[in-house]
C-alpha positions in Angstrom: 0.3 0.1 0.0 1.3 3.5 -0.8 1.8 5.2 2.9 3.1 8.8 1.8 3.1 11.3 -1.1 5.1 13.9 -0.9 5.0 17.0 -3.6 7.5 20.1 -4.5 7.4 22.7 -7.2 4.4 20.4 -9.4 1.5 22.9 -10.7 -0.2 24.5 -7.9 2.1 22.9 -5.5 5.4 25.0 -4.3 6.7 24.1 -1.0 6.9 20.7 0.3 3.5 18.9 0.7 3.0 15.8 2.3 0.0 13.3 1.8 -0.9 10.6 4.1 -2.6 7.8 2.5 -4.7 4.9 3.6 -7.0 2.4 2.2 -9.1 5.1 1.9 -7.7 8.5 1.0 -10.2 11.1 0.8 -9.7 14.7 -0.9 -11.7 17.7 -0.6 -11.5 21.0 -1.5 -12.5 24.2 -3.8 -12.4 23.9 -7.3 -9.7 24.8 -8.5 -7.4 24.1 -5.7 -5.3 21.7 -6.8 -7.0 18.3 -5.2 -6.3 17.2 -8.9 -2.6 17.2 -8.8 -2.3 14.7 -6.3 -3.9 12.0 -8.5 -1.8 13.7 -11.3 1.5 13.0 -9.3 1.4 9.4 -9.0 -0.4 8.8 -12.9 2.7 11.2 -13.6 5.4 8.9 -12.1 3.0 5.7 -13.3 3.8 6.5 -16.7 7.5 7.8 -16.4 8.3 4.7 -14.8 6.6 2.3 -17.0 7.1 3.9 -20.7 10.6 6.1 -19.9 11.3 8.6 -22.5 15.1 8.9 -23.6 16.0 11.8 -21.8 15.0 9.7 -18.4 13.0 12.7 -17.5 9.1 12.9 -17.0 6.8 11.8 -19.2 4.1 14.3 -19.3 2.2 12.9 -21.9 1.5 9.7 -21.9 -1.9 7.3 -21.6 -3.3 8.3 -18.3 -2.1 11.8 -18.0 -1.9 14.6 -20.8 -0.4 17.7 -19.7 1.6 19.5 -22.0 5.5 20.1 -21.0 7.8 20.9 -18.1 7.5 24.4 -18.6 3.6 24.0 -18.0 3.5 21.9 -15.3 6.4 23.1 -13.1 5.0 25.4 -10.2 4.1 29.1 -11.3 6.5 28.0 -14.9 9.5 29.1 -13.2 12.5 26.8 -15.3 14.7 27.6 -12.1 12.9 25.1 -9.7 12.8 21.4 -9.8 9.8 19.0 -9.9 10.4 16.5 -7.0 8.1 13.7 -5.6 8.9 11.4 -2.6 6.8 8.0 -2.8 6.6 5.6 0.1 4.9 2.2 0.3 4.6 -0.9 2.3 4.2 -4.4 1.8 3.0 -7.1 4.5 3.3 -10.6 3.5 3.3 -13.1 6.9 4.3 -16.1 4.3 7.6 -14.9 3.5 10.9 -14.7 5.6 10.6 -11.2 6.0 7.0 -10.3 7.0 7.0 -6.4 6.1 9.0 -4.3 3.7 8.9 -0.2 3.5 10.5 1.2 1.0 10.8 5.4 0.1 12.0 6.5 -3.3 13.1 10.3 -3.9 13.2 12.1 -7.2 14.2 15.5 -8.6 13.6 16.6 -12.2 15.2 19.5 -13.6 14.8 21.1 -17.1 17.5 22.3 -19.6 16.8 24.6 -22.5 14.3 27.4 -22.5 9.9 27.0 -22.8 9.8 25.8 -26.6 10.0 22.5 -27.9 14.0 22.4 -27.9 14.1 22.1 -24.1 13.6 18.7 -21.9 13.5 17.8 -19.0 15.7 15.4 -16.8 16.3 12.8 -13.6 18.6 15.4 -11.7 18.8 13.3 -8.7 17.6 9.8 -6.9 17.7 8.5 -3.7 16.3 5.1 -2.5 16.0 3.6 1.1 14.3 0.7 2.2 13.3 -1.4 5.6 12.8 -4.9 6.1 11.7 -7.0 9.1 12.2 -10.4 9.7 10.6 -13.2 11.4 12.1 -14.4 14.7 12.7 -18.1 12.9 14.7 -16.5 10.2 16.9 -14.2 12.3 17.6 -17.7 14.2 19.1 -19.2 10.7 21.0 -16.1 10.2 22.5 -16.2 13.7 23.6 -19.9 13.8 26.5 -18.8 11.5 26.9 -14.9 11.9 28.9 -14.4 14.6 29.4 -10.8 14.6 29.2 -8.4 11.8 29.6 -4.9 11.9 29.0 -2.8 8.7 29.6 0.5 7.8 26.9 3.1 8.1 24.3 3.3 7.2 24.0 -0.4 8.1 24.9 -2.0 11.3 24.4 -5.5 12.6 25.3 -7.5 15.4 24.9 -10.4 17.0 22.6 -9.2 20.0 20.8 -7.8 17.1 20.5 -11.2 15.6 18.7 -12.1 19.0 15.8 -9.6 18.6 12.1 -11.1 17.9 12.8 -8.8 14.8 15.3 -6.8 13.1 15.2 -3.9 10.7 17.4 -3.5 7.7 18.0 -0.3 6.8 20.2 1.0 3.7 20.2 3.8 1.1 21.4 4.0 -2.2 22.5 7.6 -3.9 23.3 6.3 -7.3 26.0 3.8 -5.9 26.1 0.3 -5.0 25.6 0.3 -1.7 27.1 -3.3 -0.9 30.7 -2.1 -2.3 31.1 -0.8 1.6 30.6 -4.3 3.1 33.7 -5.9 4.8 33.8 -9.5 2.9 34.2 -11.3 6.0 34.3 -15.0 4.9 32.2 -17.9 6.9 33.6 -21.0 8.4 33.4 -23.6 5.9 31.8 -26.0 8.7 29.0 -24.2 9.1 28.6 -23.9 5.6 28.2 -27.2 5.0 25.3 -27.3 7.4 23.4 -24.6 5.7 24.7 -25.9 1.8 21.1 -25.8 0.7 20.2 -22.4 1.8 18.4 -20.5 -0.8 20.1 -17.2 -2.1 19.0 -14.8 -4.7 20.5 -13.0 -7.5 21.1 -9.7 -6.2 22.8 -7.6 -8.2 20.7 -4.0 -7.8 20.0 -2.3 -11.4 18.6 0.9 -10.0 22.0 3.2 -10.1 22.1 6.1 -12.2 24.7 5.5 -15.4 25.9 8.6 -17.1 23.2 8.4 -19.6 20.6 9.8 -16.8 18.9 6.1 -18.1 17.1 4.6 -15.0 16.1 1.5 -14.7 13.9 -0.2 -11.9 13.9 -3.8 -12.8 15.1 -6.4 -10.2 16.9 -9.5 -11.9 14.3 -12.4 -11.3 15.2 -14.3 -8.4 16.4 -17.9 -8.4 17.7 -20.3 -6.2 20.4 -22.5 -6.1 23.1 -24.6 -3.9 25.6 -22.0 -1.9 29.3 -22.8 -2.9 31.6 -22.8 0.6 34.8 -21.0 -1.2 32.5 -18.3 -2.9 29.7 -17.7 -0.2 30.8 -14.2 2.5 29.0 -12.1 4.6 28.5 -9.7 2.0 26.5 -12.0 0.2 24.7 -13.1 2.8 23.3 -9.5 3.6 22.6 -8.5 0.1 20.5 -11.8 -0.1 18.5 -10.8 2.6 18.1 -7.5 1.9 16.8 -8.0 -1.6 15.0 -10.9 -1.5 11.9 -10.7 -2.9 11.5 -6.8 -2.9 8.8 -5.4 -5.2 10.3 -2.3 -7.0 9.1 0.9 -7.6 8.1 0.0 -11.5 6.2 -3.3 -9.6 4.4 -0.8 -7.6 3.1 2.1 -9.8 1.9 -0.4 -12.3 -0.8 -1.9 -9.8 -2.4 2.0 -10.0 -5.9 2.5 -12.2 -7.3 5.8 -12.5 -10.9 6.4 -13.4 -12.0 10.0 -14.2 -14.9 12.5 -13.2 -16.7 11.9 -16.2 -17.6 8.1 -17.3 -19.0 7.6 -20.9 -22.8 6.4 -21.1 -22.6 2.3 -21.1 -23.5 1.5 -25.1 -25.9 -0.9 -26.0 -23.4 -2.8 -28.3 -19.8 -3.3 -27.8 -17.6 -4.9 -30.3 -14.5 -6.4 -28.0 -11.5 -6.0 -30.0 -8.8 -6.3 -27.0 -8.4 -9.4 -24.9 -6.1 -7.9 -22.3 -7.4 -4.6 -20.5 -6.8 -4.9 -16.8 -8.6 -1.7 -16.1 -12.1 -0.5 -16.7 -10.4 2.6 -18.1 -10.2 6.4 -17.6 -13.9 6.7 -18.9 -14.7 3.0 -18.4 -14.7 2.8 -21.7 -13.4 -0.7 -21.3 -16.6 -2.1 -19.2 -18.0 -4.2 -22.3 -14.7 -6.5 -21.9 -14.9 -7.1 -18.3 -18.8 -7.9 -18.3 -17.9 -10.5 -20.9 -14.5 -11.9 -20.1 -16.0 -12.0 -16.4 -19.1 -14.1 -17.2 -21.8 -14.9 -14.4 -19.4 -14.4 -11.5 -18.6 -10.6 -12.0 -22.5 -10.4 -13.1 -23.5 -12.0 -9.9 -21.4 -9.6 -7.8 -22.5 -6.6 -9.9 -26.2 -7.3 -9.1 -25.7 -8.1 -6.1 -24.1 -4.9 -4.5 -27.3 -2.9 -7.3 -29.6 -4.8 -4.7 -27.9 -4.0 -1.7 -27.9 0.0 -2.4 -31.1 -0.3 -4.3 -30.6 0.3 -7.7 -33.8 -0.8 -9.0 -32.2 -2.9 -12.1 -30.2 -5.8 -13.2 -27.4 -6.1 -15.2 -28.0 -8.6 -18.5 -25.4 -9.9 -21.1 -25.9 -11.2 -24.5 -23.1 -12.8 -26.7 -23.6 -11.7 -30.3 -20.6 -12.6 -32.0 -19.9 -14.5 -34.4 -16.6 -16.0 -36.7 -17.3 -12.9 -38.8 -17.9 -10.0 -36.4 -15.8 -11.4 -33.5 -16.7 -10.9 -30.0 -19.7 -8.7 -29.8 -22.0 -8.3 -26.8 -24.8 -6.7 -26.0 -25.6 -4.8 -22.2 -29.3 -4.5 -21.1 -30.8 -3.5 -17.9 -33.7 -5.7 -16.5 -36.5 -2.8 -14.5 -37.2 -5.1 -11.6 -39.7 -2.7 -10.9 -42.0 -3.3 -13.6 -39.9 -6.6 -14.8 -38.8 -4.5 -18.3 -35.5 -5.2 -20.2 -34.3 -1.8 -21.3 -31.2 -0.8 -23.2 -28.5 1.7 -21.3 -29.8 4.9 -23.3 -33.0 4.0 -21.4 -32.1 4.9 -18.0 -30.5 7.7 -16.0 -26.9 8.5 -16.2 -26.2 7.7 -13.0 -25.9 3.6 -13.9 -23.1 5.0 -16.2 -21.0 6.5 -13.9 -21.0 4.1 -11.0 -21.1 0.8 -12.6 -17.2 1.6 -14.1 -16.6 2.3 -10.5 -17.6 -1.0 -9.0 -16.2 -3.2 -11.7 -12.9 -2.0 -11.0 -13.4 -2.3 -7.5 -14.4 -6.0 -7.9 -12.2 -6.9 -10.4 -8.9 -5.5 -9.4 -6.5 -6.8 -6.4 -3.8 -5.5 -4.8 -4.2 -2.3 -6.5 -4.6 1.6 -6.0 -7.5 2.9 -7.5 -7.5 6.4 -8.3 -11.1 8.0 -9.0 -12.4 11.3 -9.4 -15.8 12.4 -8.3 -17.5 9.7 -7.9 -20.7 10.7 -6.8 -21.2 12.7 -9.9 -24.9 12.3 -11.0 -26.0 9.8 -8.1 -28.4 10.7 -5.4 -27.0 11.6 -2.0 -28.1 8.1 -0.7 -26.4 6.1 -3.3 -23.1 8.4 -2.7 -23.5 7.4 0.9 -23.4 3.8 -0.3 -20.4 4.1 -2.2 -18.9 4.5 1.1 -20.2 1.4 2.1 -18.5 -0.3 -1.0 -15.3 1.2 -0.5 -15.2 -0.4 2.8 -16.1 -3.4 1.4 -13.3 -3.7 -1.4 -10.5 -1.5 0.2 -9.2 -5.0 2.2 -7.7 -5.8 -1.4 -7.3 -2.5 -3.0 -6.6 1.1 -1.9 -8.9 3.7 -2.8 -7.8 7.3 -3.6 -10.5 9.5 -4.1 -10.9 12.7 -4.9 -14.6 14.3 -4.3 -17.0 16.8 -3.1 -19.4 14.5 -1.2 -20.6 15.3 1.8 -22.8 12.0 2.1 -19.9 10.0 1.4 -18.5 11.5 4.3 -21.0 11.1 6.9 -21.6 7.5 6.0 -17.8 6.8 6.9 -18.4 8.6 9.9 -21.5 6.4 10.6 -19.9 3.1 9.8 -16.8 4.3 12.3 -19.6 5.0 14.9 -21.2 1.2 15.3 -17.8 -0.4 15.9 -18.2 -3.8 13.9 -14.3 -3.6 13.0 -15.3 -3.0 9.5 -13.3 0.2 9.4 -11.1 1.8 11.5 -10.0 5.6 12.0 -6.6 4.6 10.7 -8.0 3.2 7.5 -9.4 6.6 6.6 -7.2 9.4 5.7 -8.7 13.3 4.6 -7.0 15.7 3.4 -8.2 19.0 2.4 -6.5 21.1 -0.9 -6.2 24.9 0.2 -5.4 27.3 -2.4 -3.6 30.2 -1.1 -0.9 33.3 -2.4 2.2 30.3 -1.7 0.5 27.5 -3.4 -1.4 24.9 -2.4 -1.7 23.3 0.9 -2.8 20.5 2.3 -4.6 20.1 5.6 -4.9 16.1 7.3 -8.0 16.0 9.1 -8.5 13.1 11.7 -11.4 11.1 13.1 -11.4 9.5 15.9 -12.9 6.2 17.1 -16.6 7.7 17.4 -16.5 9.0 13.7 -16.3 12.8 14.9 -13.6 15.2 13.5 -10.3 15.4 15.8 -9.4 18.7 13.7 -11.6 21.7 12.3 -12.6 22.0 8.7 -11.0 25.2 7.0 -13.6 27.7 6.5 -16.4 27.4 4.0 -16.5 23.7 3.6 -19.2 21.4 4.9 -20.6 24.3 6.5 -22.6 25.7 3.7 -25.7 23.9 4.9 -25.3 26.6 8.3 -25.0 29.2 6.1 -28.5 28.4 4.2 -30.2 27.9 7.5 -29.1 31.1 9.2 -27.6 32.9 7.5 
């Protein structure tokens, strides 16, 4: 899960602003305050890392995000400023030798040239930090054949530390291979014989920055093989333990999906040309593919949510294609109030707005789903019901939601008051984006266990009701 995102000099954000992320993150603020900048930061990093350009700079025009060039997106169009991002995430897996790892990546992007087409952005600086916590059983194994190990800063480990129930390896990498600084201490061969089948892994790190400024985040594939005593050293041991099975930022960013603020109306007929979609898409246009490929299991889940939220329709799918046309499907809706089958154009646009959000939450696993204005064209009660959906699906996915919905917030507060362990205060992060003369500022608003706000909302938001009644 992404844990923190820090931004500097990107669009309306000037000074460092830190966003604390949770399984459900809600981003509020007035229009044109800089709310979209937060989600755009993640999407910009995603398309920069997944499909890098030849300069190693920011990919400002990609599949999900088209922002123009660097002079357009740098704060106040000041080419003397650098755009900077810090992103942190963690992963917990009780099935592995480690039970938690935490990573932080820091990027600084500069610009060469003028504001014309001849200029280009480049990766100016890059830092990496990683921390792993290991289970006691793994540390005990290490302790059997490590008598004493003291490494130069920033990694230090001693026999006493190995005896602890958990251990954190911390190291940083700033354009250099860290493990060159590790003392190459040989392990006694008699001990190696006992551990001859201990799995070790390839450990070369490929995220140092070469002179060409091209950056590779690919870790080599892991493989298991026998240890040869004459080749094994403490260097290899620590290298293997720290890097074993660690996901890189490129892999993590690839789990992000994005649904924009305006989803297309559902069509009655879909010709399925692509058989490898992984998301419903920015405008929900890929929804036909999933309704066809996922079959009755997905349809049943969608219709269950429709019934739960009192949406009086049932989704129906008909296969129409043949060998000549290829896969073609028809999407219909059965009106449960009248038992009448109708087309998507015969019902309100709200169905087209909520269906992609529900499908994305069902089909994605271990993903970060960014969505803007999921509440658009929805009745306040259905906006509140969306909060139930986000709670139901935030165990498998992380939601980052830009919204104006008071009803969504009120339902989350109600769910906290119920205290049924479905959701806890730490599972919700609320951020208010406030525009100022010095750039957009992020204010975090905390909830307590009773669903009450621990911090005051900035003036002018969620108090319009009082103004209208008593003003």
